[in-house]
N, C-alpha and C positions, 0 to 999 in steps of 0.2 A: 463555466469552470467550477469545479468543486473545491471547497476548502478542505485541505487534508492535514491531519495531525498524525504523526507517526511516533510510536513509542519504541520502535525497533532501533535502539541506540547503537547497536553494533553493525548497522548497515552503513556501507561507505557513502551512501547518498543522504544520510540523516545529519542534519545540523540543527541543534536546538529544537528537536521534535518536528522539524519541517523537512520535506524532501527537496533535494537540490536538482532533481530531474524535472523536466517540463511536462512529462507525462509518465504514467505508470500503467501496468497491466495487472488487474486482479484476476486470478485464475480460479476455477471452481465450476466447471460446466455442469457437473451433477450435484453440486452443493445444495443441501437443504438446511444446513446449520453453519454458523460462522467458522467453526473450526475445520470445515471442509473447503474453505477458501484459502488463498494465499496471495501474497504479493510476488508475482512472477518477476518483478523488477529488482528484487532483493539481491544485493551483492554483499557478502560478509566483509567487514573491515577487519581483516586478520591482523592481530597484534595491535590494533588501535593506532596504527601509524598514520592513517590518512588524515590530512588536514584539508579543510575546505578553502583552498587558496583561489580557485578560479570560478567557482560556482556560487550562486546566491540562493539561499533557501527560498522555495516557492510556497507561498501561503495558499495559492489557488493553482490548480493544474488540471490537465486533462486526465481522466481516469477511464481507460479502456477496460471493459469488464466482460469476462467470459462466464460469470455467475448468472446465467440467464434465468434462474429461478428466484432471483432477488427482486423485490418490489421496486427497487431503485434502478434496475437495469432497463434502459430504453435504447433499443437497437445497438446493444453491446457497448453502451456508454453509461457511466454512472450519473444519475440525475439527482442524487442526494445533495443537499446543500452543504453537508459536512460529512466527511468520512474519517474513520479512525482505523489505522493499521496498527495491529498489536503483534507482540512476539518478542519482547526484549529477551536477549540471550540467544536468539536464533543463530544457527550456524548454516542453515539452508532455507530456501524459500518456503518449503513445506512446514516450517516451524513458525511461520508468520500467519496472520489471518486478517480478514476484513471484519473488524468488530462491529461495523455498521450493517452488515448483511442481515436482511430480514426476508424470510421465505414468503413467497406469494401465497 
């Protein structure tokens, strides 16, 4: 499992820079740069009304990864020890990115 830190504070799954999902999907099948990837699991917290009452932030989680040109991609799973998802202020998943992405 990968340690994930997420700076996308307006995602409804974000709590204190950690994701409350047990797994996420990083998209970017043709990506050769970090800004060509995105967190496909992003859901905008519209109005900031969401409060994390039922889920616990996950420090380590499964990261499914379609960015097959990344050095950390091993059979569509992220093998990086740590991953950073960036895109604070995002309104849609395309405005997020895997800041850990590194081209082969």
